[in-house]
PyMOL commands that place a pseudoatom at each C-alpha (Angstrom):
pseudoatom trace, name=CA, resn=UNK, resi=1, chain=A, elem=C, hetatm=0, pos=[95.142, 81.722, 94.342]
pseudoatom trace, name=CA, resn=UNK, resi=2, chain=A, elem=C, hetatm=0, pos=[94.843, 82.309, 97.877]
pseudoatom trace, name=CA, resn=UNK, resi=3, chain=A, elem=C, hetatm=0, pos=[93.482, 86.034, 99.062]
pseudoatom trace, name=CA, resn=UNK, resi=4, chain=A, elem=C, hetatm=0, pos=[96.644, 87.920, 100.233]
pseudoatom trace, name=CA, resn=UNK, resi=5, chain=A, elem=C, hetatm=0, pos=[95.290, 91.184, 101.458]
pseudoatom trace, name=CA, resn=UNK, resi=6, chain=A, elem=C, hetatm=0, pos=[96.082, 94.672, 100.315]
pseudoatom trace, name=CA, resn=UNK, resi=7, chain=A, elem=C, hetatm=0, pos=[99.298, 96.653, 101.083]
pseudoatom trace, name=CA, resn=UNK, resi=8, chain=A, elem=C, hetatm=0, pos=[98.851, 100.509, 100.547]
pseudoatom trace, name=CA, resn=UNK, resi=9, chain=A, elem=C, hetatm=0, pos=[102.308, 102.348, 100.491]
pseudoatom trace, name=CA, resn=UNK, resi=10, chain=A, elem=C, hetatm=0, pos=[102.264, 106.026, 100.489]
pseudoatom trace, name=CA, resn=UNK, resi=11, chain=A, elem=C, hetatm=0, pos=[105.361, 107.885, 100.368]
pseudoatom trace, name=CA, resn=UNK, resi=12, chain=A, elem=C, hetatm=0, pos=[105.600, 111.786, 100.461]
pseudoatom trace, name=CA, resn=UNK, resi=13, chain=A, elem=C, hetatm=0, pos=[108.625, 113.743, 99.349]
pseudoatom trace, name=CA, resn=UNK, resi=14, chain=A, elem=C, hetatm=0, pos=[110.610, 110.602, 100.241]
pseudoatom trace, name=CA, resn=UNK, resi=15, chain=A, elem=C, hetatm=0, pos=[110.287, 111.495, 103.640]
pseudoatom trace, name=CA, resn=UNK, resi=16, chain=A, elem=C, hetatm=0, pos=[107.276, 110.370, 105.295]
pseudoatom trace, name=CA, resn=UNK, resi=17, chain=A, elem=C, hetatm=0, pos=[106.189, 106.672, 104.661]
pseudoatom trace, name=CA, resn=UNK, resi=18, chain=A, elem=C, hetatm=0, pos=[102.931, 105.037, 105.616]
pseudoatom trace, name=CA, resn=UNK, resi=19, chain=A, elem=C, hetatm=0, pos=[102.209, 101.290, 104.896]
pseudoatom trace, name=CA, resn=UNK, resi=20, chain=A, elem=C, hetatm=0, pos=[99.234, 99.153, 105.507]
pseudoatom trace, name=CA, resn=UNK, resi=21, chain=A, elem=C, hetatm=0, pos=[99.164, 95.325, 105.649]
pseudoatom trace, name=CA, resn=UNK, resi=22, chain=A, elem=C, hetatm=0, pos=[102.283, 95.106, 108.240]
pseudoatom trace, name=CA, resn=UNK, resi=23, chain=A, elem=C, hetatm=0, pos=[102.215, 91.824, 110.194]
pseudoatom trace, name=CA, resn=UNK, resi=24, chain=A, elem=C, hetatm=0, pos=[105.692, 92.229, 111.781]
pseudoatom trace, name=CA, resn=UNK, resi=25, chain=A, elem=C, hetatm=0, pos=[108.808, 94.407, 112.012]
pseudoatom trace, name=CA, resn=UNK, resi=26, chain=A, elem=C, hetatm=0, pos=[111.640, 91.854, 111.447]
pseudoatom trace, name=CA, resn=UNK, resi=27, chain=A, elem=C, hetatm=0, pos=[114.497, 94.458, 112.173]
pseudoatom trace, name=CA, resn=UNK, resi=28, chain=A, elem=C, hetatm=0, pos=[115.402, 98.122, 111.957]
pseudoatom trace, name=CA, resn=UNK, resi=29, chain=A, elem=C, hetatm=0, pos=[117.930, 100.578, 112.155]
pseudoatom trace, name=CA, resn=UNK, resi=30, chain=A, elem=C, hetatm=0, pos=[118.433, 104.148, 110.831]
pseudoatom trace, name=CA, resn=UNK, resi=31, chain=A, elem=C, hetatm=0, pos=[119.495, 102.763, 107.583]
pseudoatom trace, name=CA, resn=UNK, resi=32, chain=A, elem=C, hetatm=0, pos=[117.249, 99.572, 107.036]
pseudoatom trace, name=CA, resn=UNK, resi=33, chain=A, elem=C, hetatm=0, pos=[113.905, 98.422, 108.107]
pseudoatom trace, name=CA, resn=UNK, resi=34, chain=A, elem=C, hetatm=0, pos=[112.631, 94.737, 107.314]
pseudoatom trace, name=CA, resn=UNK, resi=35, chain=A, elem=C, hetatm=0, pos=[108.959, 94.089, 107.392]
pseudoatom trace, name=CA, resn=UNK, resi=36, chain=A, elem=C, hetatm=0, pos=[106.642, 91.170, 106.985]
pseudoatom trace, name=CA, resn=UNK, resi=37, chain=A, elem=C, hetatm=0, pos=[103.615, 92.302, 104.994]
pseudoatom trace, name=CA, resn=UNK, resi=38, chain=A, elem=C, hetatm=0, pos=[100.640, 90.287, 103.786]
pseudoatom trace, name=CA, resn=UNK, resi=39, chain=A, elem=C, hetatm=0, pos=[102.366, 90.382, 100.402]
pseudoatom trace, name=CA, resn=UNK, resi=40, chain=A, elem=C, hetatm=0, pos=[105.554, 89.206, 101.260]
pseudoatom trace, name=CA, resn=UNK, resi=41, chain=A, elem=C, hetatm=0, pos=[108.937, 90.606, 102.975]
pseudoatom trace, name=CA, resn=UNK, resi=42, chain=A, elem=C, hetatm=0, pos=[109.516, 94.478, 102.383]
pseudoatom trace, name=CA, resn=UNK, resi=43, chain=A, elem=C, hetatm=0, pos=[112.897, 95.971, 102.668]
pseudoatom trace, name=CA, resn=UNK, resi=44, chain=A, elem=C, hetatm=0, pos=[113.252, 99.742, 103.304]
pseudoatom trace, name=CA, resn=UNK, resi=45, chain=A, elem=C, hetatm=0, pos=[116.571, 101.292, 102.876]
pseudoatom trace, name=CA, resn=UNK, resi=46, chain=A, elem=C, hetatm=0, pos=[117.501, 105.076, 103.557]
pseudoatom trace, name=CA, resn=UNK, resi=47, chain=A, elem=C, hetatm=0, pos=[119.023, 107.579, 105.999]
pseudoatom trace, name=CA, resn=UNK, resi=48, chain=A, elem=C, hetatm=0, pos=[117.894, 108.665, 109.108]
pseudoatom trace, name=CA, resn=UNK, resi=49, chain=A, elem=C, hetatm=0, pos=[114.771, 106.449, 109.083]
pseudoatom trace, name=CA, resn=UNK, resi=50, chain=A, elem=C, hetatm=0, pos=[112.677, 106.361, 112.404]
pseudoatom trace, name=CA, resn=UNK, resi=51, chain=A, elem=C, hetatm=0, pos=[109.443, 104.398, 113.028]
pseudoatom trace, name=CA, resn=UNK, resi=52, chain=A, elem=C, hetatm=0, pos=[107.141, 106.889, 114.268]
pseudoatom trace, name=CA, resn=UNK, resi=53, chain=A, elem=C, hetatm=0, pos=[104.024, 104.835, 114.567]
pseudoatom trace, name=CA, resn=UNK, resi=54, chain=A, elem=C, hetatm=0, pos=[103.525, 100.897, 114.726]
pseudoatom trace, name=CA, resn=UNK, resi=55, chain=A, elem=C, hetatm=0, pos=[100.178, 99.262, 115.007]
pseudoatom trace, name=CA, resn=UNK, resi=56, chain=A, elem=C, hetatm=0, pos=[100.379, 95.710, 114.545]
pseudoatom trace, name=CA, resn=UNK, resi=57, chain=A, elem=C, hetatm=0, pos=[96.632, 94.933, 115.514]
pseudoatom trace, name=CA, resn=UNK, resi=58, chain=A, elem=C, hetatm=0, pos=[95.877, 97.661, 112.807]
pseudoatom trace, name=CA, resn=UNK, resi=59, chain=A, elem=C, hetatm=0, pos=[98.660, 96.473, 110.452]
pseudoatom trace, name=CA, resn=UNK, resi=60, chain=A, elem=C, hetatm=0, pos=[99.974, 99.997, 109.861]
pseudoatom trace, name=CA, resn=UNK, resi=61, chain=A, elem=C, hetatm=0, pos=[103.350, 101.702, 110.061]
pseudoatom trace, name=CA, resn=UNK, resi=62, chain=A, elem=C, hetatm=0, pos=[104.643, 105.246, 109.648]
pseudoatom trace, name=CA, resn=UNK, resi=63, chain=A, elem=C, hetatm=0, pos=[108.388, 105.991, 108.963]
pseudoatom trace, name=CA, resn=UNK, resi=64, chain=A, elem=C, hetatm=0, pos=[110.346, 109.456, 108.855]
pseudoatom trace, name=CA, resn=UNK, resi=65, chain=A, elem=C, hetatm=0, pos=[113.392, 109.680, 107.336]
pseudoatom trace, name=CA, resn=UNK, resi=66, chain=A, elem=C, hetatm=0, pos=[114.826, 109.935, 103.713]
pseudoatom trace, name=CA, resn=UNK, resi=67, chain=A, elem=C, hetatm=0, pos=[114.075, 106.813, 101.891]
pseudoatom trace, name=CA, resn=UNK, resi=68, chain=A, elem=C, hetatm=0, pos=[116.198, 105.622, 98.998]
pseudoatom trace, name=CA, resn=UNK, resi=69, chain=A, elem=C, hetatm=0, pos=[114.846, 101.908, 98.278]
pseudoatom trace, name=CA, resn=UNK, resi=70, chain=A, elem=C, hetatm=0, pos=[111.464, 100.172, 98.888]
pseudoatom trace, name=CA, resn=UNK, resi=71, chain=A, elem=C, hetatm=0, pos=[112.021, 96.516, 97.794]
pseudoatom trace, name=CA, resn=UNK, resi=72, chain=A, elem=C, hetatm=0, pos=[109.765, 93.455, 97.934]
pseudoatom trace, name=CA, resn=UNK, resi=73, chain=A, elem=C, hetatm=0, pos=[111.527, 90.419, 98.642]
pseudoatom trace, name=CA, resn=UNK, resi=74, chain=A, elem=C, hetatm=0, pos=[110.668, 86.564, 98.101]
pseudoatom trace, name=CA, resn=UNK, resi=75, chain=A, elem=C, hetatm=0, pos=[110.043, 85.032, 101.371]
pseudoatom trace, name=CA, resn=UNK, resi=76, chain=A, elem=C, hetatm=0, pos=[112.132, 81.676, 100.331]
pseudoatom trace, name=CA, resn=UNK, resi=77, chain=A, elem=C, hetatm=0, pos=[111.237, 79.909, 103.671]
pseudoatom trace, name=CA, resn=UNK, resi=78, chain=A, elem=C, hetatm=0, pos=[107.651, 80.235, 103.074]
pseudoatom trace, name=CA, resn=UNK, resi=79, chain=A, elem=C, hetatm=0, pos=[108.326, 78.890, 99.468]
pseudoatom trace, name=CA, resn=UNK, resi=80, chain=A, elem=C, hetatm=0, pos=[110.335, 75.961, 101.016]
pseudoatom trace, name=CA, resn=UNK, resi=81, chain=A, elem=C, hetatm=0, pos=[107.706, 75.136, 103.616]
pseudoatom trace, name=CA, resn=UNK, resi=82, chain=A, elem=C, hetatm=0, pos=[104.743, 75.013, 101.119]
pseudoatom trace, name=CA, resn=UNK, resi=83, chain=A, elem=C, hetatm=0, pos=[106.678, 72.657, 98.801]
pseudoatom trace, name=CA, resn=UNK, resi=84, chain=A, elem=C, hetatm=0, pos=[107.513, 70.519, 101.722]
pseudoatom trace, name=CA, resn=UNK, resi=85, chain=A, elem=C, hetatm=0, pos=[103.645, 70.347, 102.217]
pseudoatom trace, name=CA, resn=UNK, resi=86, chain=A, elem=C, hetatm=0, pos=[103.094, 69.402, 98.763]
pseudoatom trace, name=CA, resn=UNK, resi=87, chain=A, elem=C, hetatm=0, pos=[105.492, 66.827, 98.602]
pseudoatom trace, name=CA, resn=UNK, resi=88, chain=A, elem=C, hetatm=0, pos=[104.074, 65.062, 101.974]
pseudoatom trace, name=CA, resn=UNK, resi=89, chain=A, elem=C, hetatm=0, pos=[100.676, 65.349, 100.257]
pseudoatom trace, name=CA, resn=UNK, resi=90, chain=A, elem=C, hetatm=0, pos=[101.904, 63.709, 97.096]
pseudoatom trace, name=CA, resn=UNK, resi=91, chain=A, elem=C, hetatm=0, pos=[103.390, 60.950, 99.150]
pseudoatom trace, name=CA, resn=UNK, resi=92, chain=A, elem=C, hetatm=0, pos=[100.042, 60.304, 101.296]
pseudoatom trace, name=CA, resn=UNK, resi=93, chain=A, elem=C, hetatm=0, pos=[98.045, 59.876, 98.152]
for i in range(1, 93): cmd.bond("trace and resi %d" % i, "trace and resi %d" % (i + 1))
show_as sticks, trace
zoom trace
């Protein structure tokens, strides 16, 4: 299994969220934030969400607001791309 890195998620009183291992912010508004992390896609749902600090070079993100849901989602596109590579490698053999 390949090394995927580390995510640290710290949520304080459901109002202050700190995350490491952030690669990209796909989209955000006051109710949802979608992130690409080194462990997959992460959806944050809540109320009054505001990104207060973002450092993509360091892979860190801070969010203020009331957090309802933290949900890791499978990156189906990456899964399909890896399957495509496997099919091609099998054909080349």
